[in-house]
N, CA, C and O of each residue as an XYZ file, in Angstrom:
400
protein
N     -26.610     18.401     -5.142
C     -27.271     17.153     -5.314
C     -26.976     16.407     -6.629
O     -26.822     15.186     -6.672
N     -26.905     17.265     -7.752
C     -26.431     16.671     -8.978
C     -25.137     15.996     -8.858
O     -25.016     14.867     -9.333
N     -24.193     16.554     -8.291
C     -22.822     16.025     -8.119
C     -22.871     14.671     -7.447
O     -22.195     13.733     -7.869
N     -23.712     14.565     -6.348
C     -23.802     13.237     -5.564
C     -24.521     12.196     -6.445
O     -24.177     11.017     -6.358
N     -25.542     12.585     -7.323
C     -26.173     11.697     -8.096
C     -25.329     11.091     -9.197
O     -25.721     10.062     -9.747
N     -24.253     11.640     -9.533
C     -23.334     11.048    -10.469
C     -22.180     10.357     -9.837
O     -21.761      9.276    -10.251
N     -21.652     11.027     -8.782
C     -20.454     10.558     -8.139
C     -20.659      9.410     -7.219
O     -19.727      8.613     -7.110
N     -21.766      9.212     -6.533
C     -22.020      8.039     -5.622
C     -22.068      6.847     -6.482
O     -21.366      5.912     -6.097
N     -22.788      6.666     -7.634
C     -22.817      5.462     -8.358
C     -21.477      5.069     -8.942
O     -21.121      3.894     -9.038
N     -20.715      6.154     -9.346
C     -19.349      5.890     -9.950
C     -18.498      5.344     -8.830
O     -17.917      4.272     -9.000
N     -18.383      6.029     -7.660
C     -17.638      5.418     -6.569
C     -18.053      4.169     -6.126
O     -17.170      3.339     -5.907
N     -19.323      3.834     -5.932
C     -19.719      2.463     -5.615
C     -19.295      1.449     -6.650
O     -18.809      0.381     -6.276
N     -19.446      1.713     -7.881
C     -19.007      0.775     -8.886
C     -17.465      0.523     -8.797
O     -17.006     -0.618     -8.842
N     -16.753      1.544     -8.678
C     -15.259      1.335     -8.582
C     -14.894      0.671     -7.386
O     -13.991     -0.164     -7.444
N     -15.486      0.926     -6.255
C     -15.181      0.200     -4.949
C     -15.571     -1.313     -5.113
O     -14.846     -2.216     -4.695
N     -16.705     -1.514     -5.720
C     -17.144     -2.919     -5.922
C     -16.284     -3.711     -6.815
O     -16.370     -4.937     -6.743
N     -15.464     -3.170     -7.649
C     -14.487     -3.833     -8.429
C     -13.209     -4.243     -7.823
O     -12.379     -4.917     -8.433
N     -13.060     -3.814     -6.578
C     -11.848     -4.156     -5.669
C     -12.129     -5.395     -4.892
O     -13.073     -5.399     -4.102
N     -11.317     -6.537     -5.072
C     -11.619     -7.716     -4.289
C     -11.628     -7.472     -2.810
O     -10.819     -6.729     -2.255
N     -12.667     -8.191     -2.142
C     -12.793     -8.139     -0.684
C     -13.664     -7.026     -0.203
O     -14.136     -7.072      0.933
N     -13.911     -5.991     -1.041
C     -14.788     -4.817     -0.676
C     -16.233     -5.106     -1.130
O     -16.487     -5.438     -2.288
N     -17.109     -4.976     -0.231
C     -18.467     -5.015     -0.480
C     -19.111     -3.610     -0.204
O     -18.818     -2.978      0.811
N     -19.965     -3.162     -1.103
C     -20.595     -1.864     -0.823
C     -22.091     -1.966     -0.599
O     -22.775     -2.878     -1.062
N     -22.567     -0.939      0.166
C     -23.968     -0.913      0.492
C     -24.607      0.371     -0.146
O     -23.927      1.388     -0.280
N     -25.820      0.319     -0.508
C     -26.427      1.486     -1.218
C     -26.279      2.778     -0.363
O     -26.358      2.757      0.866
N     -26.073      3.835     -1.050
C     -25.881      5.098     -0.374
C     -26.580      6.233     -1.026
O     -26.612      6.359     -2.250
N     -27.158      7.086     -0.166
C     -27.809      8.268     -0.778
C     -27.244      9.500     -0.111
O     -27.709     10.604     -0.396
N     -26.265      9.366      0.765
C     -25.681     10.502      1.516
C     -24.280     10.745      0.895
O     -23.926     10.124     -0.107
N     -23.533     11.612      1.474
C     -22.185     11.857      0.910
C     -21.056     10.960      1.334
O     -19.890     11.347      1.411
N     -21.470      9.722      1.608
C     -20.524      8.645      1.973
C     -21.017      7.348      1.422
O     -22.175      7.238      1.018
N     -20.115      6.311      1.397
C     -20.530      5.001      0.980
C     -19.992      4.020      2.040
O     -18.803      3.976      2.358
N     -20.968      3.225      2.569
C     -20.654      2.250      3.568
C     -20.218      1.024      2.832
O     -20.806      0.610      1.833
N     -19.102      0.423      3.393
C     -18.494     -0.672      2.826
C     -18.104     -1.637      3.923
O     -18.087     -1.277      5.100
N     -17.773     -2.929      3.520
C     -17.201     -3.877      4.403
C     -16.055     -4.485      3.676
O     -16.041     -4.506      2.445
N     -15.065     -4.995      4.418
C     -13.928     -5.679      3.816
C     -13.896     -7.102      4.517
O     -13.856     -7.279      5.734
N     -13.919     -8.028      3.597
C     -13.777     -9.451      4.008
C     -12.756    -10.231      3.148
O     -12.836    -10.260      1.920
N     -11.893    -10.796      3.781
C     -10.886    -11.721      3.045
C     -11.073    -13.128      3.623
O     -10.144    -13.758      4.129
N     -12.359    -13.593      3.516
C     -12.577    -14.872      3.918
C     -12.638    -15.964      2.866
O     -12.832    -17.137      3.184
N     -12.479    -15.585      1.657
C     -12.472    -16.691      0.638
C     -11.103    -17.181      0.322
O     -10.883    -17.825     -0.704
N     -10.190    -16.888      1.182
C      -8.766    -17.373      1.026
C      -8.019    -16.707     -0.075
O      -7.048    -17.253     -0.598
N      -8.482    -15.461     -0.457
C      -7.782    -14.775     -1.514
C      -6.446    -14.199     -1.016
O      -6.267    -13.928      0.171
N      -5.564    -14.030     -1.921
C      -4.208    -13.481     -1.566
C      -4.299    -11.968     -1.843
O      -3.968    -11.457     -2.913
N      -4.813    -11.254     -0.699
C      -4.975     -9.919     -0.751
C      -3.878     -9.213      0.003
O      -3.150     -9.839      0.773
N      -3.745     -7.889     -0.213
C      -2.558     -7.229      0.485
C      -2.867     -6.967      2.035
O      -1.951     -6.608      2.775
N      -4.074     -7.140      2.482
C      -4.431     -6.885      3.794
C      -5.317     -8.087      4.296
O      -5.953     -8.771      3.494
N      -5.333     -8.317      5.647
C      -6.112     -9.352      6.170
C      -7.523     -8.911      6.666
O      -8.474     -9.693      6.682
N      -7.604     -7.556      7.086
C      -8.933     -7.154      7.636
C      -9.059     -5.671      7.516
O      -8.077     -5.021      7.156
N     -10.204     -5.083      7.793
C     -10.559     -3.752      7.688
C      -9.563     -2.829      8.528
O      -9.181     -1.745      8.088
N      -9.187     -3.312      9.711
C      -8.228     -2.459     10.596
C      -6.948     -2.324      9.832
O      -6.430     -1.210      9.759
N      -6.446     -3.254      9.315
C      -5.123     -3.222      8.501
C      -5.250     -2.317      7.313
O      -4.378     -1.524      6.958
N      -6.485     -2.512      6.689
C      -6.733     -1.642      5.477
C      -6.807     -0.164      5.887
O      -6.226      0.687      5.213
N      -7.522      0.159      6.997
C      -7.555      1.503      7.484
C      -6.157      2.067      7.812
O      -5.863      3.214      7.477
N      -5.352      1.314      8.422
C      -3.980      1.706      8.738
C      -3.193      1.922      7.569
O      -2.461      2.911      7.542
N      -3.240      1.092      6.540
C      -2.507      1.285      5.371
C      -2.972      2.521      4.551
O      -2.174      3.295      4.023
N      -4.349      2.651      4.483
C      -4.850      3.957      3.885
C      -4.345      5.208      4.615
O      -3.897      6.163      3.981
N      -4.421      5.197      5.930
C      -3.935      6.363      6.627
C      -2.422      6.645      6.327
O      -1.992      7.798      6.286
N      -1.693      5.631      6.135
C      -0.264      5.923      5.748
C      -0.150      6.486      4.321
O       0.795      7.202      3.988
N      -1.161      6.133      3.480
C      -1.214      6.720      2.086
C      -1.955      8.023      2.097
O      -2.154      8.597      1.027
N      -2.360      8.511      3.180
C      -2.950      9.839      3.255
C      -4.479      9.911      3.235
O      -5.051     10.990      3.081
N      -5.132      8.772      3.390
C      -6.634      8.722      3.314
C      -7.136      8.212      4.749
O      -6.507      7.401      5.428
N      -8.361      8.799      5.118
C      -8.853      8.362      6.359
C     -10.326      7.775      5.972
O     -11.090      8.341      5.191
N     -10.583      6.619      6.608
C     -11.958      6.002      6.514
C     -12.487      5.954      7.909
O     -11.711      5.922      8.864
N     -13.742      5.947      8.051
C     -14.387      5.901      9.315
C     -14.798      4.361      9.585
O     -15.637      3.748      8.926
N     -14.127      3.895     10.571
C     -14.446      2.486     10.942
C     -15.685      2.536     11.635
O     -15.900      3.542     12.311
N     -16.665      1.503     11.585
C     -17.956      1.495     12.078
C     -18.222      0.526     13.221
O     -19.375      0.344     13.614
N     -17.184     -0.097     13.762
C     -17.374     -1.199     14.743
C     -18.156     -0.842     15.997
O     -18.666     -1.687     16.731
N     -18.213      0.491     16.191
C     -18.913      0.848     17.475
C     -20.384      1.276     17.050
O     -21.127      1.774     17.896
N     -20.774      1.097     15.839
C     -22.204      1.378     15.412
C     -23.069      0.135     15.675
O     -22.692     -0.973     15.293
N     -24.197      0.314     16.309
C     -24.970     -0.875     16.712
C     -25.355     -1.657     15.450
O     -25.835     -1.095     14.465
N     -25.124     -2.977     15.519
C     -25.473     -3.906     14.473
C     -24.356     -4.143     13.436
O     -24.447     -5.024     12.582
N     -23.302     -3.319     13.550
C     -22.088     -3.510     12.647
C     -20.959     -4.064     13.439
O     -20.947     -4.007     14.669
N     -20.018     -4.597     12.737
C     -18.712     -5.149     13.394
C     -17.492     -4.564     12.728
O     -17.608     -3.636     11.928
N     -16.312     -5.094     13.046
C     -15.050     -4.571     12.587
C     -14.900     -4.592     11.155
O     -13.962     -3.984     10.639
N     -15.769     -5.260     10.434
C     -15.621     -5.351      8.945
C     -15.996     -4.012      8.176
O     -15.564     -3.731      7.058
N     -16.778     -3.299      8.855
C     -17.540     -2.134      8.239
C     -16.835     -0.848      8.387
O     -16.235     -0.619      9.437
N     -16.856      0.048      7.384
C     -16.299      1.329      7.298
C     -17.081      2.180      6.298
O     -17.875      1.682      5.500
N     -16.809      3.540      6.380
C     -17.400      4.402      5.454
C     -16.230      5.200      4.776
O     -15.193      5.483      5.376
N     -16.484      5.527      3.508
C     -15.688      6.435      2.705
C     -16.435      7.624      2.334
O     -17.597      7.508      1.946
N     -15.886      8.722      2.415
C     -16.488     10.000      1.957
C     -16.627     10.162      0.480
O     -15.650      9.879     -0.213
N     -17.648     10.555     -0.045
C     -17.747     11.004     -1.443
C     -17.190     12.380     -1.669
O     -17.731     13.383     -1.204
N     -16.031     12.406     -2.438
C     -15.313     13.660     -2.622
C     -15.387     13.950     -4.050
O     -16.245     13.432     -4.764
N     -14.464     14.806     -4.505
C     -14.451     15.217     -5.866
C     -14.004     13.976     -6.769
O     -13.428     13.022     -6.245
N     -14.260     14.007     -8.030
C     -13.815     12.815     -8.912
C     -12.310     12.595     -8.768
O     -11.837     11.459     -8.743
N     -11.573     13.687     -8.675
C      -9.982     13.542     -8.590
C      -9.711     12.919     -7.329
O      -8.949     11.952     -7.329
N     -10.246     13.342     -6.190
C      -9.942     12.706     -4.909
C     -10.449     11.192     -4.887
O      -9.749     10.333     -4.352
N     -11.534     10.910     -5.408
C     -12.100      9.655     -5.370
C     -11.225      8.706     -6.265
O     -11.043      7.551     -5.882
N     -10.702      9.130     -7.387
C      -9.796      8.398     -8.217
C      -8.493      8.087     -7.388
O      -7.974      6.971     -7.416
N      -8.038      9.045     -6.713
C      -6.834      8.804     -5.781
C      -7.063      7.693     -4.755
O      -6.246      6.799     -4.536
N      -8.286      7.830     -4.124
C      -8.602      6.792     -3.139
C      -8.690      5.391     -3.742
O      -8.201      4.413     -3.178
N      -9.340      5.332     -4.925
C      -9.428      3.970     -5.592
C      -8.057      3.485     -6.023
O      -7.774      2.293     -5.908
N      -7.158      4.404     -6.536
C      -5.761      3.983     -6.786
C      -5.119      3.572     -5.574
O      -4.362      2.606     -5.666
N      -5.274      4.120     -4.440
C      -4.597      3.668     -3.225
C      -5.173      2.316     -2.759
O      -4.460      1.452     -2.248
N      -6.414      2.182     -2.946
C      -6.979      0.871     -2.493
C      -6.483     -0.264     -3.381
O      -6.176     -1.348     -2.884
N      -6.401     -0.031     -4.677
C      -5.861     -0.990     -5.586
C      -4.395     -1.330     -5.315
O      -4.007     -2.497     -5.373
N      -3.626     -0.367     -5.036
C      -2.256     -0.521     -4.666
C      -2.152     -1.370     -3.402
O      -1.335     -2.291     -3.375
N      -2.893     -1.123     -2.409
C      -2.868     -1.773     -1.053
C      -3.383     -3.334     -1.238
O      -2.750     -4.284     -0.775
N      -4.526     -3.460     -1.923
C      -5.273     -4.726     -1.896
C      -4.745     -5.659     -2.977
O      -4.529     -6.848     -2.739
N      -4.534     -5.087     -4.200
C      -4.309     -5.964     -5.409
C      -2.811     -6.060     -5.746
O      -2.308     -7.152     -6.011
N      -2.182     -5.058     -5.739
C      -0.776     -5.031     -6.170
C       0.247     -5.346     -5.050
O       1.267     -5.970     -5.344
N       0.016     -4.943     -3.783
C       0.726     -5.168     -2.656
C       2.118     -4.626     -2.805
O       2.925     -4.733     -1.882
């Protein structure tokens, strides 16, 4: 529990710094997010499906939540892992979305 108490806020903060990604409060071993590119920003992907595909090519899996009642194709979850794994995920997201 101590691990999650420090790692969840860190991961949420880092995800929140990536353009287009919105995070939702978490108390479990995952963080629910949404991806929206509706502000006309020049991001490396257009939607969450494309983001999931690009992350998979980079070796990361996210759980898309479009089949969950009340959610749509914008929503997905990322698992809270070790700090090293989480840093790799953040780096991959930045590479895909920001640097292209």
